[in-house]
N, C-alpha and C positions, 0 to 999 in steps of 0.2 A: 156738160160743157160743150159748147160748139167746137167744130174743127178748127174754125178761125181763131177763136179764143185760145185754144189749145196751141196753135201755131205761134200766136203772139207771145203767149206765156212761155213757151220754149225759148223763143228768141230772146225774151228779156232775161230768163233765168241763165241761158248759155252766156250772154254778154256778162252778166254779173259774175258767173263762174270763172270766166277768162280774165276779168279784172281782178278778182280776189287772188287767183293763182299768180298773177303777174305781181300784185303787191307783196304776196307772201314770198316769192322768189327774190324780190329786192330786198325785203327785210332780212332774209336768210343770208344774204350776201354782204350785209353790213360788217365792217371790220373796225374794231376800236382799238385805238393806239394804247397799248399797255404802257408806254413810257409817257403817257400825258400826265402833267404835273398835278392835276386835280382828279385823283382816282375816284373820289366821291362822285364826281359829275359823271364819270365813265360809268360807274355802277348804277347811277340813277337813270342814265340814258339806257343802259342794257335792260333794266327793270321795265322801263317804259316800252321799249321795243318788244320785250317779251309779253307784256300785257296786250299790246296791239297785235302781236302775232297770234295770241291766243283768241283775241276776238274775231279776227279775220278767219281763222281756222273754224271757229264755231259758225260763223256765218257762211262759209264755204260748205261745211257739213250740212246746214239746212237747205242750201241751194241744191246741193247734190240729192239730198232727201226728196225734194220737190221734183227734180227731173225724174228720179226714179218712180215717184207716184205718177208722173205723166206717162212714163212708159208702161206701167201697169194698169193705167186707166182709172186711178183713184184721186188724181189731182183735182183740187178744188172742193173737196169734201172734209168736213171737220173730222179729226181723228178721234174725237170724243163722242159725238152725237151722229156723226156721219151724214148729217145735213149739208146742203151746198153752202160754201163760204161765200159771202156777198162779193160781187164782181168788184165793187169799189175797194174792198179790203184786199182782194187779189191784185188789184191794179196799183195800190199803194205799196203792198208787201206780197210780191209774187211767190215768195216761199212760205207764206202763212200756213200753218198747220191745223189751225183751230178758228172756228167762227168767233165772232167778237165777244159773244155771251161766254164761251168756254176759255177764250184767251184772257178775259177779264178776271174770271174765276181762278185762274192759274196763278195770278200775281200775288 
């Protein structure tokens, strides 16, 4: 991977990391009114918030993993076959861990 590509990937990943951390902080600060008349609605909203928080945390973990791979020099290589991940795939999904072949096989 070229240095320019590496710098661009880092910038994208860091921006995504910062946005995810901000969203998570906002979600964790939500307060639900325990006296709200429709407790089932509050329970449903809490459940939805928990699902969203889990999804955001998983995405953040993937982004942080990609940043660590950049630091160690292995970013852009498939974790299964160690071949380069296509540039278009990395552009679309900067935190991609697998080439398209191995990502498809994992589903």
